[in-house]
N, C-alpha and C positions, 0 to 999 in steps of 0.2 A: 905443502904451504907457507912460502918463506914470502921475506917483508924485506923489500930492498927501499930502503929510507935514504935521502939523501941528507947531509950534514945542516942543509939547513932546517929541512923538517923538520929533523928531531927537534930543534932552538927554537920553530912556531912553534911544536905541540908543546915542547918546556913551558914556553910564555903565555902558551894558551893557561897550559896548568896550574900556571905560577898567578896568575891574572884572577882566575877562580878561585882559588885558594887565598887570595887578597879580598875577593869580595865575601866571602864566606866569612871571613873572619870579623871583616870592618861589621858586615851584619848582625854578627852574634857580640861585637861591642854594644853599635848603636842597641838595640835587644836590651842588652844588660845598663846601658841608661838611661832608657825608658823604663825598665822597672826599679830601678835604685829611687829616679823621678817621681812616679807612682806610689811607689811605697812611702818617701818623704811626706807627701800629701797627705795619705792616710793617714799616718802619723802624726801628725800638725791636726789634724781632721778628731782625733780619736781624744788626743790629748785636750783639745779645747771640750772635748765630750768632757770629761775626768775633771777638767778647771772647772765648770758650770755648775756638775753635779757636787761634787765637794764644797764650790761654798754657797750653794743652796744649800746642804746641811748647815754650814759652819753657819749661818744666817740664820736660818730659821732657830738655833739652838739659842743663840744670840739673843735671839727674841722674845723667845718664849724667857730666858734668863733677865732680863730689861723689862718685862711684864709683870712678870709674878714673882722676882726675888733681886728688888733692887736694894743694892746697899750691902747684901749678905756678901759671904765669903764665893759663895755660889758663882754670885754675879763675878767678881772679879775675876773668879779663874777663866772660865767662860769667854772672859771678854782677852785675857792674859796667853792662855793656850794659846788661839789661833797666830797670833801675833808674834809670838817668839818660834813657830815652826814657818811660818811666810819668812821669817828676817834669816832663821838657820839655813833656808834650802837659797834666799836670795847668798847668803853671804858664800856658801857651796859653788852657788851658778858664777860668781865677780869671780873668787879665787880659783874657779879653774881656766879660765881664760888666759891665765897669768902665764900660762905653759906654754906660749906661745902658737908657732903654725907647723913646727916642725916635727915631722914623723916620727912615733913611736919616742916623744919626749926627747931626741936625740938633737942634742945644738953641734 
């Protein structure tokens, strides 16, 4: 069996194959973007859950210290340690924003 294709038919087949390849790649990119967006949303929800849980624990411990140990050393430690941790996290976040928008921290 022999195939006799004209140059026009070869170019048409190559064009169709190229179009299919481009459609496949754009579908993969679109799927990857959708997966990244879903991952970002679940990351935010997870962070919110951790935040509320941690805040609840800190609030409970501080309430116990304020109620049962006012004016003692434990009272001041329980109020100071969460403030220091929060200040550290906030400072680290703000200083990490100073690196700029360049990929890989190259300028």
